[in-house]
MARSE-718105 format. One record per residue (C-alpha): residue number from 1; residue in three letters; x, y, z. Coordinates in Angstrom, 2 decimals. Example, Ala and Ser with C-alpha at 12.3 -4.5 7.8 and 13.67 -1.06 7.14 Angstrom:
{1; Ala; {12.30; -4.50; 7.80}}
{2; Ser; {13.67; -1.06; 7.14}}
END
This chain:
{1; Met; {8.85; -21.02; -9.48}}
{2; Thr; {7.27; -22.81; -12.45}}
{3; Ala; {9.57; -23.90; -15.25}}
{4; Asp; {9.16; -22.41; -18.71}}
{5; Phe; {11.21; -24.66; -20.94}}
{6; Arg; {10.21; -22.68; -24.04}}
{7; Lys; {12.76; -19.95; -23.29}}
{8; Gly; {15.71; -21.83; -24.74}}
{9; Lys; {16.85; -24.81; -26.74}}
{10; Met; {17.75; -27.10; -23.86}}
{11; Val; {16.23; -28.46; -20.66}}
{12; Thr; {18.97; -28.17; -18.04}}
{13; Ile; {19.13; -30.50; -15.03}}
{14; Leu; {21.53; -30.81; -12.11}}
{15; Ser; {21.33; -33.91; -9.90}}
{16; Ile; {23.18; -34.64; -6.64}}
{17; Asp; {23.32; -38.08; -5.00}}
{18; Gly; {22.88; -38.93; -1.34}}
{19; Gly; {25.85; -39.92; 0.79}}
{20; Gly; {26.06; -38.15; 4.16}}
{21; Ile; {29.31; -36.28; 4.77}}
{22; Arg; {30.47; -37.34; 1.31}}
{23; Gly; {28.35; -34.45; 0.03}}
{24; Ile; {31.63; -32.55; 0.28}}
{25; Ile; {32.69; -34.24; -2.97}}
{26; Pro; {29.90; -32.78; -5.19}}
{27; Gly; {30.24; -29.56; -3.19}}
{28; Thr; {33.82; -29.27; -4.43}}
{29; Ile; {32.76; -30.05; -8.01}}
{30; Leu; {30.00; -27.42; -7.89}}
{31; Ala; {32.39; -24.78; -6.56}}
{32; Phe; {34.59; -25.36; -9.62}}
{33; Leu; {31.62; -25.24; -12.00}}
{34; Glu; {30.28; -22.01; -10.49}}
{35; Ser; {33.73; -20.40; -10.76}}
{36; Lys; {33.80; -21.22; -14.49}}
{37; Leu; {30.30; -19.79; -14.96}}
{38; Gln; {31.40; -16.62; -13.18}}
{39; Glu; {34.40; -16.31; -15.48}}
{40; Leu; {31.97; -16.39; -18.41}}
{41; Asp; {29.08; -14.33; -17.08}}
{42; Gly; {30.27; -12.30; -14.11}}
{43; Pro; {30.79; -12.75; -10.35}}
{44; Glu; {27.11; -12.36; -9.43}}
{45; Val; {25.83; -15.51; -11.16}}
{46; Arg; {25.02; -18.65; -9.19}}
{47; Ile; {24.35; -22.31; -10.00}}
{48; Ala; {20.58; -21.74; -9.69}}
{49; Asn; {20.69; -19.28; -12.61}}
{50; Tyr; {21.55; -22.07; -15.05}}
{51; Phe; {19.39; -25.09; -14.25}}
{52; Asp; {15.67; -25.60; -14.89}}
{53; Ile; {15.64; -28.33; -12.25}}
{54; Ile; {18.06; -29.10; -9.42}}
{55; Ala; {17.46; -32.50; -7.83}}
{56; Gly; {19.01; -33.91; -4.69}}
{57; Thr; {18.57; -36.87; -2.36}}
{58; Ser; {19.52; -36.92; 1.33}}
{59; Thr; {22.71; -34.85; 1.66}}
{60; Gly; {22.15; -33.94; -2.01}}
{61; Gly; {18.73; -32.61; -1.00}}
{62; Leu; {20.39; -30.36; 1.59}}
{63; Val; {22.82; -29.09; -1.05}}
{64; Thr; {19.92; -28.51; -3.45}}
{65; Thr; {18.11; -26.46; -0.85}}
{66; Met; {21.18; -24.38; 0.02}}
{67; Leu; {21.72; -23.60; -3.67}}
{68; Thr; {18.09; -22.63; -4.34}}
{69; Ala; {16.49; -21.26; -1.17}}
{70; Pro; {16.51; -17.46; -1.35}}
{71; Asn; {18.33; -15.25; 1.10}}
{72; Lys; {15.55; -12.94; 2.27}}
{73; Asp; {17.86; -9.91; 2.20}}
{74; Thr; {19.40; -10.35; -1.26}}
{75; Asn; {17.06; -12.81; -3.02}}
{76; Lys; {20.17; -14.74; -4.00}}
{77; Pro; {20.69; -18.34; -2.88}}
{78; Leu; {21.53; -18.91; 0.78}}
{79; Tyr; {24.87; -20.37; -0.26}}
{80; Ala; {27.20; -19.83; -3.16}}
{81; Ala; {28.71; -23.10; -4.34}}
{82; Lys; {32.13; -22.03; -3.03}}
{83; Asp; {30.69; -22.03; 0.50}}
{84; Leu; {29.34; -25.60; 0.46}}
{85; Val; {32.54; -27.25; 1.67}}
{86; Asn; {32.76; -24.85; 4.61}}
{87; Phe; {29.14; -25.71; 5.45}}
{88; Tyr; {30.14; -29.36; 5.87}}
{89; Leu; {33.32; -28.52; 7.77}}
{90; Gln; {31.38; -26.33; 10.18}}
{91; His; {28.23; -28.38; 10.73}}
{92; Ala; {28.91; -32.07; 9.94}}
{93; Pro; {30.81; -32.71; 13.22}}
{94; Lys; {27.74; -31.47; 15.12}}
{95; Ile; {25.23; -33.42; 13.01}}
{96; Phe; {27.32; -36.60; 13.40}}
{97; Pro; {29.14; -36.12; 16.75}}
{98; Gln; {32.03; -38.55; 17.17}}
{99; Arg; {32.81; -40.48; 20.36}}
{100; Asn; {35.92; -42.28; 21.56}}
{101; His; {36.52; -45.57; 19.76}}
{102; Leu; {35.56; -48.01; 22.53}}
{103; Phe; {32.47; -46.11; 23.62}}
{104; Ser; {31.46; -45.57; 19.99}}
{105; Ser; {31.68; -49.31; 19.24}}
{106; Val; {29.37; -50.14; 22.13}}
{107; Val; {26.91; -47.38; 21.23}}
{108; Asn; {26.96; -48.38; 17.56}}
{109; Leu; {26.21; -52.01; 18.35}}
{110; Phe; {23.39; -51.42; 20.80}}
{111; Gly; {22.20; -48.21; 19.13}}
{112; Gln; {21.24; -50.13; 16.02}}
{113; Val; {18.83; -52.11; 18.22}}
{114; Met; {17.62; -49.39; 20.59}}
{115; Gly; {17.36; -46.38; 18.27}}
{116; Pro; {19.08; -44.30; 15.57}}
{117; Lys; {22.77; -43.63; 15.87}}
{118; Tyr; {22.26; -39.84; 16.08}}
{119; Asp; {19.38; -37.84; 17.57}}
{120; Gly; {19.14; -35.35; 14.67}}
{121; Lys; {18.52; -32.39; 17.00}}
{122; Tyr; {21.35; -30.26; 15.66}}
{123; Leu; {20.30; -30.81; 12.02}}
{124; Arg; {16.72; -29.80; 12.84}}
{125; Ser; {17.78; -26.64; 14.64}}
{126; Leu; {20.21; -25.77; 11.85}}
{127; Val; {17.67; -25.99; 9.01}}
{128; Lys; {15.13; -24.14; 11.16}}
{129; Glu; {17.61; -21.30; 11.62}}
{130; Leu; {18.49; -21.19; 7.92}}
{131; Leu; {15.05; -21.66; 6.36}}
{132; Gly; {12.47; -20.43; 8.86}}
{133; Asp; {8.96; -20.80; 7.42}}
{134; Met; {10.06; -20.83; 3.78}}
{135; Thr; {8.07; -23.27; 1.64}}
{136; Leu; {8.99; -25.49; -1.28}}
{137; Lys; {7.50; -23.27; -3.99}}
{138; Gln; {9.73; -20.34; -2.96}}
{139; Thr; {12.96; -21.82; -4.33}}
{140; Leu; {14.79; -19.73; -6.92}}
{141; Thr; {14.60; -22.50; -9.51}}
{142; Asn; {12.65; -25.73; -9.61}}
{143; Val; {13.78; -28.47; -7.25}}
{144; Val; {13.06; -32.20; -7.02}}
{145; Ile; {13.84; -33.88; -3.69}}
{146; Pro; {12.89; -37.54; -3.09}}
{147; Ala; {11.95; -39.10; 0.26}}
{148; Phe; {10.02; -42.21; 1.26}}
{149; Asp; {6.77; -42.57; 3.22}}
{150; Ile; {7.10; -45.67; 5.43}}
{151; Lys; {3.40; -45.66; 6.36}}
{152; Leu; {2.27; -45.82; 2.74}}
{153; Leu; {5.40; -47.74; 1.64}}
{154; Gln; {5.87; -45.53; -1.39}}
{155; Pro; {8.24; -42.81; -2.58}}
{156; Val; {7.30; -39.16; -2.18}}
{157; Val; {8.97; -36.69; -4.51}}
{158; Phe; {8.86; -33.12; -3.26}}
{159; Ser; {8.69; -30.91; -6.34}}
{160; Ser; {8.45; -27.13; -6.46}}
{161; Ile; {6.70; -27.50; -9.80}}
{162; Glu; {3.83; -29.38; -8.15}}
{163; Ala; {3.98; -27.17; -5.06}}
{164; Thr; {2.93; -24.15; -7.13}}
{165; Trp; {-0.48; -25.63; -7.95}}
{166; Asp; {-1.24; -27.89; -4.96}}
{167; Glu; {-1.09; -26.45; -1.43}}
{168; Leu; {-0.87; -29.93; 0.08}}
{169; Lys; {2.32; -30.50; -1.91}}
{170; Asn; {3.93; -27.28; -0.68}}
{171; Pro; {5.51; -28.19; 2.67}}
{172; Lys; {8.03; -26.10; 4.53}}
{173; Leu; {11.56; -26.59; 3.25}}
{174; Ile; {12.55; -27.55; 6.79}}
{175; Asp; {10.31; -30.63; 6.57}}
{176; Val; {11.62; -31.51; 3.11}}
{177; Cys; {15.26; -31.36; 4.28}}
{178; Ile; {14.68; -33.40; 7.44}}
{179; Ser; {12.63; -35.97; 5.51}}
{180; Thr; {15.07; -36.60; 2.68}}
{181; Ser; {18.03; -36.93; 5.09}}
{182; Ala; {16.38; -39.22; 7.69}}
{183; Ala; {18.64; -42.17; 6.87}}
{184; Pro; {17.48; -45.43; 8.49}}
{185; Thr; {19.69; -46.43; 11.46}}
{186; Tyr; {21.44; -43.03; 11.39}}
{187; Leu; {18.77; -40.37; 12.01}}
{188; Pro; {15.16; -40.39; 13.29}}
{189; Thr; {12.17; -40.61; 10.98}}
{190; His; {10.16; -37.44; 10.41}}
{191; Glu; {6.40; -36.94; 10.59}}
{192; Phe; {4.66; -33.73; 9.53}}
{193; Gln; {1.47; -32.40; 7.95}}
{194; Thr; {0.54; -29.98; 5.22}}
{195; Lys; {-2.74; -28.07; 5.21}}
{196; Asp; {-4.53; -26.21; 2.41}}
{197; Ser; {-6.77; -23.14; 2.55}}
{198; Lys; {-9.88; -25.35; 2.77}}
{199; Gly; {-8.63; -27.10; 5.89}}
{200; Lys; {-7.72; -30.38; 4.18}}
{201; Thr; {-4.56; -32.01; 5.54}}
{202; Gln; {-2.01; -34.56; 4.36}}
{203; Thr; {0.26; -36.47; 6.74}}
{204; Phe; {3.76; -37.64; 5.83}}
{205; Asn; {5.81; -40.34; 7.64}}
{206; Met; {9.20; -39.94; 6.08}}
{207; Val; {12.63; -41.53; 5.82}}
{208; Asp; {15.66; -40.82; 3.63}}
{209; Gly; {15.06; -40.49; -0.11}}
{210; Gly; {17.96; -42.85; -0.72}}
{211; Val; {15.60; -45.72; 0.03}}
{212; Ala; {13.97; -45.05; -3.35}}
{213; Ala; {16.28; -42.83; -5.39}}
{214; Asn; {19.77; -42.27; -4.05}}
{215; Asn; {20.63; -40.95; -7.51}}
{216; Pro; {17.67; -38.65; -8.35}}
{217; Thr; {18.62; -37.93; -11.98}}
{218; Leu; {15.88; -40.08; -13.51}}
{219; Thr; {13.35; -38.61; -11.07}}
{220; Ala; {14.31; -35.13; -12.25}}
{221; Ile; {13.98; -36.12; -15.91}}
{222; Thr; {10.51; -37.54; -15.22}}
{223; His; {9.37; -34.31; -13.62}}
{224; Ala; {10.85; -32.28; -16.46}}
{225; Met; {8.92; -34.35; -18.98}}
{226; Lys; {5.69; -33.92; -17.01}}
{227; Glu; {6.13; -30.15; -17.11}}
{228; Ile; {7.04; -30.27; -20.80}}
{229; Asn; {3.84; -32.19; -21.57}}
{230; Leu; {1.81; -29.62; -19.64}}
{231; Ser; {3.57; -26.84; -21.52}}
{232; Arg; {2.83; -28.53; -24.85}}
{233; Arg; {-0.86; -28.54; -24.04}}
{234; Arg; {-0.64; -24.84; -23.22}}
{235; Ser; {1.35; -23.94; -26.30}}
{236; Glu; {2.42; -25.59; -29.54}}
{237; Leu; {5.61; -23.52; -29.50}}
{238; Leu; {7.39; -26.26; -27.61}}
{239; Lys; {8.62; -29.11; -29.81}}
{240; Ile; {10.27; -31.72; -27.61}}
{241; Lys; {9.48; -35.39; -27.37}}
{242; Pro; {9.87; -37.62; -24.30}}
{243; Met; {13.53; -38.60; -23.80}}
{244; Glu; {14.68; -36.49; -26.76}}
{245; Thr; {18.15; -36.42; -25.32}}
{246; Lys; {19.59; -33.86; -27.73}}
{247; Arg; {17.35; -31.28; -26.05}}
{248; Met; {18.52; -32.15; -22.53}}
{249; Leu; {21.67; -31.04; -20.75}}
{250; Ile; {22.25; -33.04; -17.57}}
{251; Leu; {24.96; -32.92; -14.90}}
{252; Ser; {24.78; -35.78; -12.39}}
{253; Leu; {27.13; -35.75; -9.40}}
{254; Gly; {27.86; -38.75; -7.21}}
{255; Thr; {29.14; -38.68; -3.63}}
{256; Gly; {31.67; -41.46; -4.09}}
{257; Leu; {31.71; -45.26; -3.83}}
{258; Ala; {33.94; -47.60; -1.88}}
{259; Lys; {36.71; -49.21; -3.92}}
{260; Asn; {35.72; -52.60; -5.20}}
{261; Val; {37.86; -54.63; -2.82}}
{262; Gly; {35.31; -57.16; -1.63}}
{263; Lys; {33.86; -55.21; 1.29}}
{264; Tyr; {31.18; -57.88; 1.58}}
{265; Ser; {31.05; -61.42; 0.25}}
{266; Ala; {28.36; -64.05; -0.28}}
{267; Ser; {30.18; -66.56; 1.92}}
{268; Lys; {30.29; -64.06; 4.77}}
{269; Ala; {26.75; -62.74; 4.30}}
{270; Ala; {25.33; -66.26; 4.10}}
{271; Lys; {25.78; -66.50; 7.87}}
{272; Trp; {24.23; -63.10; 8.65}}
{273; Gly; {21.04; -62.61; 10.58}}
{274; Met; {18.90; -59.50; 10.74}}
{275; Leu; {21.29; -57.53; 12.95}}
{276; Asp; {24.30; -58.38; 10.80}}
{277; Trp; {22.63; -56.88; 7.73}}
{278; Ile; {22.01; -53.72; 9.74}}
{279; Tyr; {25.42; -53.50; 11.40}}
{280; Asp; {28.75; -55.05; 10.43}}
{281; Gly; {32.00; -53.72; 11.88}}
{282; Gly; {30.84; -50.10; 11.86}}
{283; Ala; {29.17; -50.33; 8.43}}
{284; Thr; {25.50; -50.75; 7.53}}
{285; Pro; {25.48; -53.34; 4.70}}
{286; Ile; {21.81; -53.10; 3.78}}
{287; Val; {21.99; -49.29; 3.51}}
{288; Asp; {25.21; -49.46; 1.46}}
{289; Ile; {23.73; -52.02; -0.90}}
{290; Phe; {20.42; -50.35; -1.69}}
{291; Ser; {21.92; -46.87; -2.04}}
{292; Asp; {24.79; -47.92; -4.32}}
{293; Ala; {22.60; -50.23; -6.40}}
{294; Ser; {19.98; -47.51; -6.86}}
{295; Ala; {22.54; -44.95; -8.00}}
{296; Asp; {24.30; -47.31; -10.39}}
{297; Met; {21.09; -48.51; -12.06}}
{298; Val; {19.96; -44.94; -12.71}}
{299; Asp; {23.33; -44.10; -14.27}}
{300; Tyr; {23.14; -47.22; -16.43}}
{301; His; {19.64; -46.44; -17.73}}
{302; Ile; {20.36; -42.79; -18.49}}
{303; Ser; {23.69; -43.60; -20.13}}
{304; Ser; {21.87; -46.09; -22.32}}
{305; Phe; {19.41; -43.44; -23.50}}
{306; Phe; {22.06; -40.85; -24.27}}
{307; Gln; {24.62; -43.18; -25.85}}
{308; Ser; {22.05; -44.88; -28.08}}
{309; Ser; {20.84; -41.50; -29.37}}
{310; Asn; {24.36; -40.23; -30.12}}
{311; Ser; {24.12; -37.42; -27.58}}
{312; Lys; {26.43; -38.72; -24.86}}
{313; Glu; {28.04; -35.28; -24.49}}
{314; Asn; {24.73; -33.97; -23.12}}
{315; Tyr; {24.92; -36.23; -20.07}}
{316; Leu; {27.84; -35.71; -17.71}}
{317; Arg; {28.13; -38.06; -14.73}}
{318; Ile; {31.02; -37.43; -12.32}}
{319; Gln; {31.59; -40.06; -9.66}}
{320; Glu; {34.50; -41.21; -7.52}}
{321; Asp; {34.50; -45.02; -7.27}}
{322; Asp; {37.78; -45.57; -5.47}}
{323; Leu; {37.15; -44.57; -1.82}}
{324; Ile; {39.04; -46.49; 0.85}}
{325; Gly; {38.70; -46.48; 4.62}}
{326; Glu; {36.99; -43.72; 6.56}}
{327; Val; {36.39; -41.49; 3.53}}
{328; Ala; {33.95; -44.14; 2.29}}
{329; Ser; {31.77; -43.68; 5.39}}
{330; Val; {28.72; -41.44; 5.51}}
{331; Asp; {29.15; -40.24; 9.10}}
{332; Ile; {32.77; -40.25; 10.32}}
{333; Ala; {32.76; -36.48; 10.66}}
{334; Thr; {36.16; -35.88; 12.18}}
{335; Met; {37.89; -32.78; 10.87}}
{336; Glu; {40.67; -34.98; 9.51}}
{337; Asn; {38.25; -37.09; 7.50}}
{338; Leu; {36.26; -34.10; 6.23}}
{339; Lys; {39.45; -32.49; 4.95}}
{340; Lys; {40.39; -35.76; 3.24}}
{341; Leu; {37.02; -35.72; 1.47}}
{342; Thr; {37.73; -32.19; 0.30}}
{343; Glu; {40.96; -33.45; -1.25}}
{344; Val; {39.05; -36.36; -2.84}}
{345; Gly; {36.82; -33.81; -4.57}}
{346; Lys; {39.78; -31.78; -5.80}}
{347; Asp; {41.58; -34.88; -7.03}}
{348; Leu; {38.43; -36.06; -8.82}}
{349; Leu; {38.51; -32.89; -10.94}}
{350; Lys; {41.92; -33.94; -12.26}}
{351; Lys; {40.91; -37.53; -13.05}}
{352; Pro; {39.96; -38.65; -16.58}}
{353; Leu; {36.32; -38.33; -17.55}}
{354; Ser; {34.68; -41.76; -17.54}}
{355; Arg; {31.49; -43.27; -18.90}}
{356; Ile; {29.76; -46.54; -18.18}}
{357; Asn; {30.42; -49.41; -20.56}}
{358; Leu; {26.95; -50.72; -21.38}}
{359; Glu; {28.32; -54.20; -22.00}}
{360; Thr; {30.22; -54.65; -18.74}}
{361; Gly; {28.58; -52.10; -16.45}}
{362; Glu; {32.05; -50.76; -15.58}}
{363; His; {33.13; -47.13; -15.84}}
{364; Glu; {35.93; -46.62; -18.33}}
{365; Pro; {37.86; -43.57; -19.58}}
{366; Ala; {35.81; -41.64; -22.14}}
{367; Asp; {36.78; -41.49; -25.79}}
{368; Glu; {37.45; -37.75; -25.53}}
{369; Asp; {40.53; -38.34; -23.32}}
{370; Ile; {39.85; -35.31; -21.12}}
{371; Thr; {39.68; -34.71; -17.37}}
{372; Asn; {36.55; -34.05; -15.36}}
{373; Glu; {37.77; -30.48; -14.94}}
{374; Glu; {37.99; -30.02; -18.71}}
{375; Ala; {34.57; -31.64; -19.21}}
{376; Leu; {33.04; -29.28; -16.64}}
{377; Thr; {34.64; -26.30; -18.34}}
{378; Glu; {32.98; -27.27; -21.63}}
{379; Phe; {29.71; -27.95; -19.79}}
{380; Ala; {29.88; -24.44; -18.30}}
{381; Lys; {30.19; -23.00; -21.80}}
{382; Met; {27.03; -24.83; -22.91}}
{383; Leu; {25.14; -23.61; -19.84}}
{384; Ser; {26.31; -20.05; -20.45}}
{385; Gln; {25.26; -20.16; -24.10}}
{386; Glu; {21.83; -21.47; -23.11}}
{387; Arg; {21.40; -18.71; -20.52}}
{388; Lys; {22.42; -16.02; -23.00}}
{389; Leu; {19.91; -17.39; -25.51}}
{390; Arg; {17.13; -17.19; -22.94}}
{391; Met; {18.06; -13.64; -21.98}}
{392; Ser; {18.15; -12.40; -25.56}}
{393; Pro; {15.10; -10.55; -26.98}}
END
């Protein structure tokens, strides 16, 4: 589906970070948002009805696909937002099967050397069952899903906008999902090909999109601006300039960060070799570092744009930065831990809305003195008004 940003006043974007099983946290947030939209516009509406672009990396890419891939029988999304948490509760323990502690420690240590921690077979069979031969351009709204090609050493952004005009950029959604979630050390890499009607092929050698863009918000904005520029050339009706933030409405959802309690230190890491950076007491330091740093830098840059243009209310970032213990992991998929993550998401709704302090880089309570739940309620009203405007004659 090609975007037509001329239908309303705003360009609407939803972005979902990577983070393994912690995808339950944005799943909980989205369930609340969809319930508020349904209160305003009726029980049949879904998240995909309100956003021009939905972007997701890794587990966020799976959520993006579930929210936008059509159910062949109803032409509604495969999943309503209220069903996302149950998806994780049902399938995460099979994607990341847990072993007894002693055996797991041995497997973890040697598995990091001999191969990925999990074989990925269940995830592949699951997305095959859900998506069949559906392709990227068939999503109900535009999607942006980053991955990384390790043969070319460059990011690949799967975009339904580009998929509509280039057959080689229209892979099966199965391949997109497996690619964006192929986290190094956790799941196997993924190789596949696309082929156009003239017989030309393109080969992809993919790993997790978190390598390049664990927070895909900026990637989504870039693709929106590309489409806007194309639209401007087609019609002078559109009057929007690059990074004109007052014309953008963005919701960015994190999957949680470990509490800043000195998980790693320079004195400790100074003695590390290659294996230590890959595996340290059940954690994967190098993966933690590049994914968290990527997400934080994107938030910092976008916050700078919106705050400097006096339109901070148009950018809503909701992130939990106080995770401790097993809930901070990406793969401890015990039912106990998954249920704790569900509670983290619910508690996050009740926490004060925060924004990044551009001087310190720290998140601080917002000036509005409201909760995330209240901020989402107001955000739902803006989305509803935009949708009504587009549906009017």
